[in-house]
C-alpha positions as CSV (number, residue, x, y, z in Angstrom):
1,M,11.2,-37.3,-15.3
2,S,7.6,-36.2,-16.2
3,I,7.0,-35.4,-19.9
4,S,6.0,-31.8,-19.1
5,R,9.0,-31.1,-17.0
6,Q,11.3,-32.8,-19.5
7,K,9.9,-30.9,-22.4
8,A,10.2,-27.6,-20.5
9,L,13.8,-28.2,-19.7
10,Q,14.5,-29.1,-23.3
11,D,12.8,-25.9,-24.5
12,V,15.0,-23.9,-22.1
13,L,18.2,-25.5,-23.4
14,E,17.3,-24.5,-27.0
15,R,16.8,-20.8,-26.1
16,T,19.1,-18.2,-27.6
17,P,19.1,-14.5,-26.6
18,R,16.7,-12.4,-28.7
19,T,18.5,-9.8,-30.8
20,V,17.6,-6.3,-29.8
21,E,18.6,-3.3,-32.0
22,R,18.2,0.2,-30.7
23,P,17.0,2.8,-33.2
24,D,19.9,5.0,-32.0
25,N,22.7,4.7,-29.5
26,K,21.8,8.1,-28.2
27,I,18.8,7.6,-26.0
28,S,17.9,11.3,-26.0
29,N,17.1,11.1,-29.7
30,Y,14.1,8.9,-29.2
31,F,13.3,9.4,-25.5
32,G,9.6,10.2,-25.0
33,E,8.8,9.8,-28.7
34,N,5.5,8.0,-27.8
35,V,4.5,10.6,-25.3
36,F,2.3,13.6,-26.0
37,N,4.4,15.8,-23.7
38,L,4.7,19.6,-23.6
39,T,7.3,19.6,-26.3
40,M,5.0,17.7,-28.6
41,M,2.0,19.9,-27.5
42,R,3.8,23.0,-28.6
43,E,4.2,21.5,-32.1
44,Y,0.5,20.7,-32.4
45,L,-1.3,23.3,-30.2
46,T,-1.6,27.1,-30.1
47,D,0.2,29.0,-27.4
48,E,-3.1,29.7,-25.7
49,A,-3.9,26.0,-25.4
50,C,-0.4,25.1,-24.2
51,D,-0.6,27.8,-21.5
52,S,-4.0,26.5,-20.4
53,I,-2.6,23.0,-20.0
54,V,0.4,24.2,-18.1
55,D,-1.8,26.2,-15.8
56,A,-4.0,23.2,-15.2
57,M,-1.0,21.1,-14.4
58,E,0.6,23.6,-12.0
59,N,-2.3,25.3,-10.4
60,H,-5.2,22.8,-10.9
61,T,-7.3,25.2,-12.9
62,S,-10.1,23.9,-15.2
63,I,-9.7,23.6,-18.9
64,S,-12.4,25.1,-21.1
65,R,-14.4,23.0,-23.6
66,A,-12.9,24.9,-26.5
67,I,-9.3,24.2,-25.3
68,A,-10.2,20.5,-24.6
69,D,-11.5,20.2,-28.2
70,Q,-8.3,21.6,-29.6
71,V,-6.2,19.3,-27.4
72,A,-8.2,16.3,-28.4
73,S,-7.9,17.0,-32.1
74,A,-4.2,17.5,-31.8
75,M,-3.8,14.5,-29.6
76,K,-5.6,12.3,-32.2
77,E,-3.5,13.6,-35.1
78,W,-0.3,13.0,-33.2
79,A,-1.4,9.5,-32.0
80,I,-2.3,8.4,-35.5
81,S,1.1,9.6,-36.7
82,R,2.5,7.2,-34.1
83,G,0.5,4.3,-35.4
84,A,-2.5,4.5,-33.1
85,T,-5.9,3.3,-34.2
86,H,-7.7,3.3,-30.9
87,Y,-7.8,5.4,-27.7
88,T,-8.5,4.5,-24.1
89,H,-8.9,6.1,-20.7
90,W,-6.2,4.4,-18.7
91,F,-7.1,4.2,-15.0
92,Q,-6.3,2.5,-11.7
93,P,-9.3,0.7,-10.1
94,L,-9.0,-0.9,-6.7
95,T,-7.7,-4.1,-8.2
96,G,-4.2,-2.8,-7.7
97,A,-3.5,-2.9,-11.5
98,T,-4.6,-0.7,-14.4
99,A,-7.7,-0.9,-16.6
100,E,-8.6,0.2,-20.1
101,K,-11.3,0.0,-22.6
102,H,-10.3,0.6,-26.2
103,D,-12.4,2.5,-28.7
104,S,-11.6,3.2,-32.4
105,F,-11.2,6.8,-33.6
106,I,-13.5,6.1,-36.5
107,S,-17.0,7.6,-36.8
108,P,-19.4,6.7,-39.7
109,T,-20.5,9.2,-42.2
110,S,-23.8,9.4,-44.1
111,D,-22.3,8.2,-47.3
112,G,-21.1,4.9,-45.8
113,R,-17.5,6.0,-45.1
114,V,-15.8,6.6,-41.8
115,I,-13.7,9.5,-40.6
116,E,-11.3,9.7,-37.6
117,K,-12.9,11.7,-34.9
118,F,-11.9,12.6,-31.3
119,D,-13.3,15.6,-29.5
120,G,-13.0,17.3,-26.1
121,S,-15.9,15.4,-24.6
122,L,-14.3,12.1,-25.3
123,L,-11.0,13.3,-23.9
124,V,-12.2,14.8,-20.7
125,Q,-14.7,12.3,-19.6
126,Q,-16.0,8.8,-20.4
127,E,-18.4,6.4,-18.7
128,P,-17.0,2.9,-18.5
129,D,-19.1,0.2,-16.9
130,A,-18.1,0.2,-13.2
131,S,-20.2,-2.8,-12.1
132,S,-17.5,-5.4,-12.0
133,F,-14.7,-3.3,-10.4
134,P,-14.1,-3.7,-6.6
135,N,-16.1,-1.0,-4.7
136,G,-16.3,-2.2,-1.1
137,G,-20.0,-1.5,-0.9
138,I,-19.5,2.1,-1.9
139,R,-22.4,1.7,-4.4
140,N,-25.2,-0.8,-5.1
141,T,-24.6,-3.6,-7.5
142,F,-27.2,-2.2,-10.0
143,E,-25.5,1.2,-10.1
144,A,-23.0,0.4,-12.8
145,R,-22.2,3.9,-13.9
146,G,-18.7,5.2,-13.3
147,Y,-16.7,8.1,-14.8
148,T,-13.1,8.4,-15.9
149,L,-11.9,11.9,-15.9
150,W,-8.7,13.2,-17.7
151,D,-5.7,13.9,-15.5
152,P,-3.7,16.5,-17.5
153,T,-0.8,16.3,-15.1
154,S,0.2,13.0,-16.5
155,P,0.8,13.0,-20.3
156,A,-1.0,10.8,-22.8
157,F,1.1,8.1,-24.5
158,V,0.8,5.6,-27.3
159,W,1.3,1.9,-26.4
160,E,0.5,-1.1,-28.5
161,N,-1.2,1.1,-31.2
162,T,-3.5,2.7,-28.6
163,L,-3.6,6.3,-27.3
164,C,-3.6,5.9,-23.5
165,I,-5.0,8.9,-21.6
166,P,-4.3,8.7,-17.8
167,T,-7.5,9.4,-15.8
168,I,-9.1,9.2,-12.4
169,F,-12.1,6.9,-11.8
170,I,-15.0,7.9,-9.7
171,S,-18.6,6.6,-9.1
172,Y,-21.8,8.3,-10.1
173,T,-22.0,9.7,-6.6
174,G,-18.5,11.2,-6.8
175,F,-16.7,8.6,-4.6
176,A,-13.2,7.7,-5.6
177,L,-13.1,4.1,-7.1
178,D,-9.4,4.3,-7.8
179,N,-5.9,4.9,-6.4
180,K,-5.0,8.0,-8.4
181,T,-7.8,10.3,-7.0
182,P,-6.7,10.2,-3.4
183,L,-3.0,10.5,-4.4
184,L,-3.7,13.7,-6.3
185,K,-5.6,15.1,-3.3
186,A,-2.7,14.1,-0.9
187,L,-0.2,15.7,-3.2
188,A,-2.2,18.9,-3.3
189,K,-2.4,18.9,0.5
190,V,1.3,18.4,1.1
191,D,2.0,21.2,-1.5
192,E,-0.3,23.6,0.5
193,A,1.1,22.6,3.9
194,A,4.8,22.6,2.9
195,T,4.5,25.9,0.9
196,S,3.1,27.5,4.0
197,V,6.0,26.4,6.2
198,C,8.5,27.4,3.5
199,Q,7.3,31.0,3.8
200,Y,9.2,31.1,7.1
201,F,12.4,30.8,5.1
202,D,11.8,32.0,1.5
203,K,8.9,34.1,0.3
204,N,9.7,33.1,-3.3
205,I,8.6,29.5,-2.7
206,T,5.1,29.3,-3.9
207,K,4.8,25.6,-4.7
208,V,6.2,22.3,-3.3
209,V,6.1,19.1,-5.3
210,A,6.5,15.6,-3.8
211,T,8.9,13.5,-5.8
212,L,9.2,9.8,-6.1
213,G,12.0,7.5,-7.3
214,W,11.0,3.9,-7.2
215,E,13.3,0.8,-7.4
216,Q,11.6,-2.2,-9.0
217,E,12.8,-5.7,-8.1
218,Y,11.7,-8.8,-10.0
219,F,12.6,-12.3,-10.9
220,L,12.8,-13.9,-14.4
221,V,11.8,-17.5,-15.1
222,D,11.7,-19.3,-18.4
223,K,8.2,-19.4,-19.7
224,A,8.3,-23.2,-20.4
225,L,9.3,-23.8,-16.7
226,H,6.7,-21.3,-15.6
227,A,4.0,-23.2,-17.5
228,A,5.0,-26.4,-15.8
229,R,4.4,-25.0,-12.3
230,P,0.7,-24.4,-11.6
231,D,1.6,-22.4,-8.5
232,L,3.7,-19.9,-10.5
233,Q,1.0,-19.5,-13.1
234,L,-1.9,-19.0,-10.7
235,T,-0.4,-17.4,-7.6
236,G,2.8,-15.8,-8.8
237,R,4.9,-17.8,-6.3
238,A,6.2,-21.3,-5.7
239,L,4.1,-22.7,-2.9
240,F,6.7,-25.3,-2.0
241,G,10.1,-26.6,-3.1
242,A,13.2,-28.2,-1.7
243,A,16.0,-25.7,-1.2
244,P,18.7,-26.0,-4.0
245,A,22.2,-27.0,-2.9
246,K,23.3,-23.6,-4.2
247,G,21.1,-20.6,-3.5
248,Q,22.2,-17.1,-2.7
249,Q,24.6,-18.0,0.0
250,L,27.8,-17.1,-2.0
251,D,26.4,-13.6,-2.9
252,D,27.9,-14.2,-6.3
253,H,24.8,-13.1,-8.2
254,Y,24.5,-9.7,-6.6
255,F,25.9,-7.0,-9.0
256,G,27.4,-9.8,-11.0
257,S,27.6,-10.0,-14.8
258,I,24.1,-10.0,-16.2
259,P,23.3,-13.2,-18.1
260,A,22.9,-12.8,-21.9
261,R,19.2,-13.6,-22.2
262,A,18.4,-11.4,-19.2
263,S,20.5,-8.6,-20.6
264,A,18.8,-8.8,-24.0
265,Y,15.4,-8.6,-22.3
266,M,16.4,-5.6,-20.2
267,K,17.7,-3.7,-23.2
268,E,14.4,-4.2,-25.0
269,F,12.1,-3.3,-22.2
270,E,14.3,-0.3,-21.4
271,L,14.0,0.8,-25.1
272,E,10.2,0.6,-24.9
273,C,10.3,2.5,-21.5
274,H,12.4,5.3,-22.9
275,K,10.1,5.7,-25.9
276,L,7.3,6.1,-23.3
277,G,9.2,8.7,-21.4
278,I,10.0,6.5,-18.4
279,P,13.6,7.6,-17.3
280,V,14.9,4.1,-16.4
281,T,18.6,4.5,-15.9
282,T,19.7,1.6,-13.6
283,R,19.8,-2.2,-14.1
284,H,21.6,-4.9,-12.1
285,N,21.5,-8.4,-10.7
286,E,19.9,-8.6,-7.2
287,V,20.8,-10.9,-4.4
288,A,18.9,-14.1,-5.3
289,P,19.6,-16.0,-8.5
290,N,17.6,-14.8,-11.5
291,Q,16.5,-11.7,-9.4
292,F,17.1,-8.3,-10.9
293,E,16.3,-4.6,-10.3
294,C,15.7,-1.5,-12.4
295,A,15.3,2.1,-11.3
296,P,14.6,5.5,-12.9
297,V,15.5,9.1,-12.2
298,F,13.0,10.5,-9.6
299,E,10.0,12.4,-10.9
300,E,6.9,14.2,-9.6
301,A,5.1,11.5,-7.6
302,N,1.9,11.2,-9.6
303,L,3.8,10.9,-12.9
304,A,6.3,8.5,-11.3
305,N,3.5,6.3,-10.1
306,D,1.9,6.2,-13.5
307,H,5.3,5.3,-15.0
308,N,5.8,2.4,-12.5
309,L,2.4,0.9,-13.4
310,L,3.2,1.3,-17.1
311,L,6.7,-0.2,-16.6
312,M,5.2,-3.4,-15.0
313,E,3.0,-3.8,-18.0
314,V,5.9,-3.3,-20.4
315,M,8.1,-5.7,-18.5
316,E,5.5,-8.5,-18.9
317,Q,4.8,-7.8,-22.6
318,V,8.5,-7.7,-23.5
319,A,9.3,-10.8,-21.3
320,R,7.0,-13.0,-23.4
321,K,8.9,-12.0,-26.6
322,H,12.1,-13.3,-24.8
323,N,10.4,-16.5,-23.6
324,F,10.5,-15.2,-20.1
325,R,7.8,-14.6,-17.5
326,V,8.3,-11.9,-14.9
327,L,7.7,-12.8,-11.2
328,L,6.7,-9.6,-9.3
329,H,5.5,-11.5,-6.3
330,E,7.1,-10.3,-3.0
331,K,8.3,-13.8,-2.2
332,P,8.3,-16.1,-5.2
333,Y,10.6,-18.7,-3.7
334,P,10.7,-19.6,0.0
335,G,14.1,-19.4,1.6
336,L,15.4,-16.8,-0.9
337,N,15.3,-13.0,-1.0
338,G,12.0,-11.5,-1.9
339,S,11.3,-8.4,-4.0
340,G,10.4,-5.0,-2.9
341,K,9.7,-1.6,-4.5
342,H,11.7,1.0,-2.5
343,N,10.0,4.4,-2.7
344,N,12.5,7.2,-2.5
345,W,10.5,10.3,-1.4
346,S,11.4,13.9,-1.1
347,L,9.9,17.4,-1.5
348,G,11.1,20.0,-4.1
349,T,10.2,23.6,-4.5
350,N,9.4,25.8,-7.5
351,T,12.8,27.5,-6.8
352,G,14.7,24.3,-7.4
353,V,15.4,23.4,-3.8
354,N,15.2,19.9,-2.3
355,L,13.8,20.5,1.1
356,L,15.4,17.4,2.5
357,K,18.9,18.4,1.4
358,P,21.0,20.6,3.7
359,G,22.3,23.9,2.4
360,N,25.5,25.9,3.0
361,N,24.4,28.2,5.8
362,P,22.4,28.0,9.1
363,K,19.2,29.4,7.5
364,T,19.0,26.8,4.8
365,N,20.0,24.1,7.3
366,L,17.2,25.2,9.6
367,R,14.8,24.8,6.8
368,F,16.2,21.3,6.2
369,L,15.9,20.4,9.9
370,T,12.3,21.7,9.8
371,F,11.2,19.3,7.1
372,F,13.4,16.5,8.3
373,V,12.2,16.5,11.9
374,N,8.6,17.0,10.8
375,T,8.8,13.9,8.6
376,L,10.1,11.9,11.5
377,A,7.3,13.3,13.7
378,A,4.7,12.3,11.1
379,L,6.1,8.8,10.9
380,H,6.1,8.5,14.7
381,K,2.5,9.7,15.0
382,R,1.2,7.6,12.1
383,A,3.5,4.6,11.9
384,D,0.6,2.2,12.0
385,V,-1.0,4.0,9.0
386,I,2.2,3.5,7.0
387,R,2.2,-0.1,7.9
388,A,-1.4,-0.5,6.7
389,A,-0.5,1.2,3.4
390,I,2.1,-1.5,2.6
391,A,0.0,-4.5,3.7
392,S,-0.6,-7.2,1.1
393,V,-0.7,-11.0,0.8
394,G,2.8,-11.0,-0.8
395,N,4.3,-8.6,1.6
396,D,3.2,-10.8,4.6
397,H,5.8,-13.3,3.3
398,R,8.5,-10.7,2.9
399,L,8.4,-8.3,5.8
400,G,10.9,-9.4,8.3
401,A,12.2,-12.3,6.2
402,N,15.9,-11.8,6.3
403,E,16.3,-9.3,3.4
404,A,13.3,-7.1,4.0
405,P,12.4,-4.5,6.7
406,P,10.3,-5.9,9.6
407,A,6.6,-5.2,10.1
408,I,7.7,-2.8,12.9
409,I,7.9,0.7,11.4
410,S,11.0,2.7,12.4
411,A,13.4,5.2,10.9
412,F,17.1,5.1,10.3
413,I,18.9,8.4,10.1
414,G,22.5,7.4,11.0
415,S,24.2,7.6,14.3
416,Q,25.9,11.0,13.7
417,L,22.7,12.7,12.6
418,S,20.9,11.1,15.5
419,S,23.5,12.4,17.9
420,L,23.1,15.9,16.4
421,L,19.3,15.8,17.0
422,D,19.9,14.7,20.6
423,E,22.2,17.7,21.1
424,L,19.7,20.0,19.6
425,E,17.0,18.6,21.9
426,T,18.9,19.4,25.0
427,S,20.6,22.7,23.9
428,I,17.4,24.7,23.4
429,K,16.4,26.4,26.7
430,A,12.8,26.9,27.8
431,G,13.2,30.7,27.8
432,K,14.5,33.1,25.2
433,L,17.7,32.1,23.5
434,T,20.7,34.1,24.4
435,P,23.2,35.3,21.8
436,E,25.6,32.5,23.0
437,D,22.8,29.9,22.6
438,K,22.2,31.1,19.1
439,T,25.8,31.0,18.2
440,A,26.2,27.4,19.5
441,L,23.0,26.4,17.7
442,K,24.3,27.9,14.4
443,L,27.5,26.0,14.8
444,E,25.6,22.8,15.4
445,I,23.2,23.4,12.5
446,G,26.0,24.6,10.3
447,R,27.8,21.2,10.4
448,I,24.9,19.2,9.1
449,P,26.3,18.8,5.6
450,E,29.6,17.7,7.1
451,V,27.7,15.1,9.2
452,L,25.8,13.8,6.2
453,L,28.9,13.6,4.1
454,D,30.0,10.4,5.9
455,N,26.5,9.3,7.0
456,T,24.4,8.6,3.9
457,D,24.7,4.8,4.1
458,R,21.5,2.9,4.1
459,N,20.3,0.5,6.7
460,R,18.8,-2.4,4.7
461,T,16.9,-3.5,7.8
462,S,15.1,-0.2,8.2
463,P,11.6,0.4,6.7
464,F,12.2,4.1,6.5
465,A,15.7,5.3,6.0
466,F,17.2,8.7,5.4
467,T,19.8,8.5,2.6
468,G,21.2,12.0,2.4
469,N,18.6,14.0,0.5
470,K,15.5,11.8,0.7
471,F,13.7,9.2,2.7
472,E,13.6,5.7,1.4
473,L,10.4,3.8,2.3
474,R,11.9,0.3,1.8
475,A,8.9,-1.7,3.0
476,V,6.7,-1.3,-0.1
477,G,6.0,-4.6,-1.9
478,S,7.1,-5.3,-5.5
479,T,3.6,-5.7,-6.8
480,A,2.3,-2.6,-5.0
481,N,0.7,0.4,-6.6
482,C,2.9,3.2,-5.2
483,A,-0.1,5.5,-5.1
484,V,-1.3,3.8,-1.8
485,P,1.9,4.4,0.3
486,M,2.5,7.7,-1.4
487,T,-1.1,8.9,-0.6
488,V,-0.5,8.0,3.1
489,L,3.0,9.4,3.4
490,N,2.1,12.7,1.8
491,T,-1.1,12.9,3.9
492,I,0.6,12.4,7.2
493,V,3.4,14.8,6.4
494,A,0.8,17.4,5.4
495,E,-1.0,16.9,8.7
496,Q,2.2,17.3,10.6
497,L,3.3,20.4,8.8
498,N,0.0,22.0,9.4
499,E,0.2,21.3,13.1
500,F,3.8,22.6,13.1
501,K,2.8,25.8,11.4
502,S,0.0,26.4,13.9
503,A,2.3,25.7,16.9
504,V,5.1,28.0,15.6
505,D,2.6,30.8,14.8
506,A,1.3,30.5,18.4
507,R,4.8,30.8,19.8
508,I,5.5,33.9,17.7
509,E,2.2,35.4,18.8
510,G,3.3,34.7,22.4
511,G,6.5,36.8,21.9
512,D,9.1,34.4,20.5
513,K,11.1,35.5,17.5
514,K,10.6,33.3,14.4
515,D,13.8,31.3,14.6
516,D,13.4,30.8,18.4
517,A,9.8,29.5,17.9
518,I,10.9,27.1,15.1
519,L,13.8,25.7,17.1
520,K,11.7,25.2,20.3
521,E,9.0,23.4,18.3
522,L,11.6,21.3,16.6
523,Q,13.1,20.4,20.0
524,K,9.6,19.3,21.2
525,L,9.2,17.1,18.1
526,I,12.6,15.6,18.4
527,A,11.9,14.5,21.9
528,E,8.4,13.2,21.1
529,S,9.5,11.2,18.1
530,K,12.7,9.7,19.5
531,S,11.3,6.2,19.9
532,I,10.8,5.9,16.1
533,R,14.5,6.2,15.5
534,F,16.5,3.0,15.4
535,E,20.0,2.5,14.2
536,G,20.5,-1.2,14.8
537,N,19.6,-4.5,13.1
538,G,15.9,-4.5,12.4
539,Y,16.1,-8.3,11.6
540,S,17.1,-9.2,15.2
541,N,14.8,-10.6,17.8
542,D,16.3,-8.1,20.2
543,W,14.7,-5.3,18.2
544,V,11.3,-6.9,18.5
545,K,11.7,-6.8,22.3
546,E,13.1,-3.3,22.2
547,A,10.3,-2.0,19.9
548,K,7.7,-3.4,22.3
549,K,9.3,-1.5,25.2
550,R,9.2,1.7,23.1
551,G,5.5,1.2,22.4
552,L,5.9,0.6,18.7
553,S,3.4,-1.7,17.0
554,N,4.3,-5.0,15.4
555,L,1.4,-5.7,13.0
556,R,2.6,-8.9,11.4
557,T,-0.2,-9.7,9.1
558,T,-2.3,-7.8,6.5
559,P,-5.6,-8.2,8.4
560,E,-4.1,-6.8,11.5
561,A,-2.6,-3.9,9.5
562,L,-5.8,-3.1,7.5
563,A,-7.8,-2.7,10.7
564,V,-5.8,0.5,11.3
565,F,-7.8,2.2,8.6
566,S,-11.0,1.7,10.6
567,R,-9.7,3.6,13.7
568,K,-11.6,6.7,14.4
569,E,-8.5,9.0,14.5
570,V,-7.3,7.6,11.2
571,V,-10.7,8.2,9.5
572,S,-10.5,11.8,10.8
573,L,-7.0,12.2,9.4
574,F,-8.1,11.5,5.9
575,E,-11.5,13.2,6.2
576,D,-10.1,16.4,7.8
577,L,-7.6,16.9,5.0
578,G,-10.1,16.0,2.3
579,V,-8.1,13.1,0.9
580,L,-10.6,10.2,1.5
581,R,-14.1,10.3,2.9
582,K,-15.1,7.9,5.6
583,E,-17.1,5.8,3.0
584,E,-14.1,5.7,0.6
585,L,-11.7,4.5,3.4
586,A,-14.1,1.9,4.6
587,A,-14.6,0.7,1.0
588,R,-10.9,0.3,0.6
589,V,-10.6,-1.8,3.8
590,E,-13.4,-4.0,2.6
591,V,-11.8,-4.4,-0.9
592,E,-8.4,-5.3,0.5
593,L,-9.8,-7.8,3.0
594,E,-11.7,-9.5,0.2
595,N,-8.6,-9.4,-2.0
596,Y,-6.6,-11.0,0.8
597,I,-9.2,-13.8,1.4
598,M,-9.5,-14.5,-2.3
599,K,-5.8,-14.7,-2.9
600,R,-5.3,-17.0,0.1
601,Q,-8.2,-19.2,-1.2
602,I,-6.5,-19.4,-4.6
603,E,-3.2,-20.4,-3.0
604,Y,-5.0,-23.0,-0.8
605,R,-6.8,-24.5,-3.8
606,V,-3.6,-24.6,-5.9
607,L,-1.6,-26.2,-3.2
608,L,-4.3,-28.7,-2.4
609,G,-4.5,-29.7,-6.1
610,M,-0.7,-30.0,-6.4
611,C,-0.5,-32.2,-3.3
612,K,-3.3,-34.5,-4.5
613,N,-2.6,-34.5,-8.2
614,S,1.2,-34.2,-8.5
615,V,3.1,-34.8,-5.3
616,L,1.2,-37.7,-3.8
617,P,1.0,-39.7,-7.1
618,A,4.7,-39.1,-7.7
619,A,5.6,-40.3,-4.2
620,I,3.4,-43.4,-4.6
621,R,5.0,-44.2,-7.9
622,Y,8.4,-43.9,-6.3
623,Q,7.4,-46.1,-3.4
624,S,5.9,-48.7,-5.9
625,G,9.2,-48.8,-7.7
626,L,11.0,-49.6,-4.5
627,L,8.5,-52.3,-3.6
628,T,8.9,-53.9,-7.1
629,N,12.7,-53.8,-6.6
630,V,12.4,-55.6,-3.2
631,E,10.0,-58.2,-4.7
632,Q,12.4,-58.8,-7.6
633,L,15.4,-59.2,-5.2
634,S,13.4,-61.8,-3.2
635,T,12.5,-63.7,-6.4
636,V,16.1,-63.9,-7.5
637,L,17.9,-64.2,-4.2
638,G,15.4,-65.8,-1.9
639,K,16.2,-65.6,1.8
640,Q,19.5,-63.7,1.0
641,A,17.5,-60.8,-0.4
642,T,17.1,-59.3,3.1
643,K,20.9,-58.8,3.1
644,F,20.6,-56.4,0.1
645,S,17.2,-54.8,0.5
646,G,17.6,-53.0,3.8
647,A,18.2,-49.6,2.3
648,Q,15.2,-50.0,0.0
649,I,12.9,-51.0,2.9
650,D,14.1,-47.9,4.9
651,M,13.3,-45.7,1.9
652,I,9.9,-47.4,1.5
653,K,9.1,-46.7,5.2
654,Q,10.3,-43.1,4.9
655,A,8.2,-42.5,1.7
656,G,5.3,-44.2,3.4
657,Q,5.5,-42.0,6.5
658,L,5.7,-38.8,4.4
659,I,2.8,-39.9,2.2
660,Q,0.8,-40.5,5.3
661,D,1.9,-37.2,6.8
662,L,1.0,-35.3,3.6
663,H,-2.4,-36.9,3.4
664,A,-3.1,-36.0,7.0
665,A,-1.8,-32.4,6.4
666,T,-4.1,-31.9,3.4
667,S,-7.1,-33.1,5.4
668,D,-6.2,-30.7,8.2
669,M,-5.7,-27.9,5.7
670,E,-9.2,-28.6,4.2
671,A,-10.9,-28.5,7.6
672,I,-9.1,-25.4,8.7
673,H,-9.9,-23.7,5.4
674,D,-13.6,-24.5,5.6
675,K,-13.8,-22.9,9.1
676,A,-12.0,-19.8,7.9
677,E,-14.3,-19.4,5.0
678,A,-17.3,-19.7,7.2
679,A,-16.2,-16.9,9.6
680,K,-18.8,-14.2,10.5
681,D,-17.3,-11.3,8.5
682,A,-14.5,-10.4,6.2
683,L,-12.1,-9.3,8.9
684,A,-12.6,-12.5,11.0
685,S,-12.2,-14.6,7.8
686,A,-9.0,-12.8,6.8
687,K,-7.6,-13.2,10.3
688,A,-8.4,-16.9,10.2
689,F,-6.7,-17.3,6.9
690,A,-3.6,-15.5,8.2
691,E,-3.4,-17.2,11.6
692,K,-4.8,-20.7,10.8
693,V,-4.9,-21.5,7.1
694,V,-1.4,-20.2,6.2
695,P,0.3,-22.2,8.9
696,S,-1.5,-25.3,7.8
697,M,-0.4,-24.6,4.2
698,D,3.2,-24.1,5.4
699,A,3.0,-27.5,7.1
700,A,1.9,-29.3,4.0
701,A,4.5,-27.4,1.9
702,E,7.3,-28.5,4.2
703,I,6.3,-32.2,3.7
704,C,6.2,-31.6,-0.1
705,A,9.7,-30.3,0.1
706,K,10.9,-33.4,2.0
707,L,9.3,-35.6,-0.6
708,E,10.9,-33.7,-3.4
709,S,14.3,-34.4,-1.8
710,L,13.5,-38.1,-1.5
711,V,11.6,-39.0,-4.7
712,D,13.6,-40.2,-7.7
713,D,14.3,-37.2,-9.9
714,A,12.9,-39.1,-12.9
715,E,9.5,-39.4,-11.1
716,W,9.3,-35.8,-9.8
717,P,6.7,-33.9,-12.0
718,L,7.5,-30.3,-11.3
719,P,10.5,-28.1,-12.2
720,K,12.8,-27.7,-9.2
721,F,14.2,-24.5,-7.7
722,S,17.7,-25.5,-9.1
723,E,16.1,-25.4,-12.6
724,L,13.9,-22.4,-12.1
725,L,16.8,-20.3,-10.7
726,F,19.8,-21.4,-12.6
727,T,18.6,-22.3,-16.1
728,R,19.5,-19.3,-18.3
């Protein structure tokens, strides 16, 4: 066994769970203590300032300079009381992660001392250097100026002795250079559109908020074993490995007893999350060994997204204290379940109503049907845009791979609810509804809660499943920034609700009564969107064939999916609603294509290096040992040696063939990579990586796995899956 692998395994055996002591067994006593939330604001600010902040949060009004100064001063005093020495504008550039630049509160005085200072101008706006952030050609290289602007809808917090202020990030010319800006715009648009439709049912509804409850899946691996695998370190996934004798086939890890070290880790990162106001409530083992999941209570979508990004940072920081590394890659181990980030989405009103939850009478159920059917219609019309929103290098390995939804976008609503929609589709007549028709419809609509009572199960194979009072977008990858799919989902629903409102108003103007107009328009949408509904096994090959018959797209790779954002009608979708300008959308496509290419290049280089510097030398050493053994047998036994060396000779031949195969595979991989890199543009290069380079890498990885199964364990230099997955 190689020294690095032997040392790593020895380090693991010596681990003991880190002791974690909570400050209080009652979480509510310290929940949000590191957050400058409304409760804390009321302690530090005047009523006028608090009311101004609330108005800005709820109605998007501006905050005066005087109020901003007051807020900044209070925020500084509170942060210092929590141990902060610095502050930062915390933003979400197009890297997919978060960014921050820390500045001290201190300001020099004329007598050589310093004082702590933080005013409204520093709170509201800063000017970080934007030159090195991805921009997709949205500005010239020499135009380095960018602005971060305070987002008062997401509260500031203290983390690692720094006051973190959530902000948007825009260029000097006003273009969005981040993921938060379009999300906020999409949320405003769905609020406006949904509120307008709600007026049909309840005039008291004056605001609609999109909510998000994410579920974060992840793997844990001991940091010593992680350090001994260059692929885990540099790409986040194991590029090859022989399948362990025991994987996840017994389903014994799923919801099983949480291992002691993992449990101690979870308790500490949950503690830090609770202090930061992240309402994490759920923890459990996932399907694959050393795979886990956590989930919070749902929140307003912008805040929920900020909390998820912060959670991923907290998870990694705390993991190091427990001698773990977190693997958030969508498919860290071939042949085992990957990790997703299910986005549970719904719409709530200022009157406390969940618009995707049926009520107790036909009126409230008609409201439910309106938003339910319009969501399905939006998905049907813009399925390809949803697919583009979840595209990434990691998700290409996961989508359709046994445990994850396929790349074909469809919706699961349950057979009973699907049957009810079919009945509604055929029961509404073209003319005016008779009293008998209305009575029948009321009976049908009235039984919706009864239907859902036994029909809220999830279809694990569905990318978009209705689960009783929300839709679950299951196809989002575990590393994803939720802002991207949430921007798209809320945008397409806003578009659909606007079209629905216009159509219903036209019917009313044409003489239909309001309920008749709503029902007839719903009937039309039910019929038009029928092909997006699928109740069966999304993993099956039969579904691929059936989906093709239905005219549903199967965009299997990220480059294919990203091309959707360049379609004329998709550009118009975002421009017409004011969510993203044409230039901003094009920039995002360019950034994502470059990101895809660069990540594939890194994977290629790491795999090539491991093949040449680790796998082939180990295989040759193993073969040399066998040759030495055969020579020694011949020396001792002479001609009789052939009687006892047949097995060794067979293994020598087998090793020799695999060595030759791997050498040829790496040569092919290099040639194919060079062609992909030389493609005429980013899209062509990305497609070449997806269609040519990745299969060539898979071929080399398969040979490496065979060599791992053949080579003497003492010679193999890398931690194996059995060690990565089952060493506690």
